[in-house]
N, C-alpha and C positions, 0 to 999 in steps of 0.2 A: 480555563476552556482550551488554550492549545493542547493541553495533554487529551483531552478527548477526541478532538478534529483527531491528532497522530492516532489515538490507539485505533478508530475508526478507519482511518487512510492503514494502517498497517493490517487489522484483518482482513478489510479488501484485499492486500496485494499478498496475504496467507493463504485465503478461499483463490483467487484467479493459479498464484503456483499449485496449488491442489489438483485444479482443474489441467493446468500443465504437467503437472505429473505424473496423473493419473490417468487423462482422455486423450494428451496432446492437443487442449484446446483451452486457447486465449484469451478469456470472457473479454479483457478491456480492448484486443484488438480489434475481435470480432462485434464490437459494442460500435466503437468508432471507426470504424475506414483501417483496418491492417497497423501492425508496428509501426511503421513510420508515419502513419498521420500524425497530424503534430499535436490535435487534442490525444491521441494516446500517447504520443510522449509527455505532452504534459502531464498525464494521469502517472505515468511510471516515475517521472521528474517529483512531483507532488510526494506519491509512494517513499520512495526513494529518503527524500526528506523525512518526511514521518518517520521512517523507523531511525535514520539516523538522530532525530528529536529523542526519541522513545530510548534509548541509551540510558536518559536522562534519568529518567522513573528509576533504575536499576537502582541511583545512589541518591535519590530522596526519599529524606526519613517522613514514616508514617504517625502524625502525633495522634491518631486514633488507640 
């Protein structure tokens, strides 16, 4: 379950960075009131933590 949630957060982060890179538009900041808003900072922190967790997925063995 944690793997799936982390992967979803990383995908959200990747989409946000795509928007920043292509359109200079930060969707998270726009939705939650700017980059400095506490909820935006929480989202950024969760996405970053999820990215770190997803590193472990590189080393998991797939038993399928």
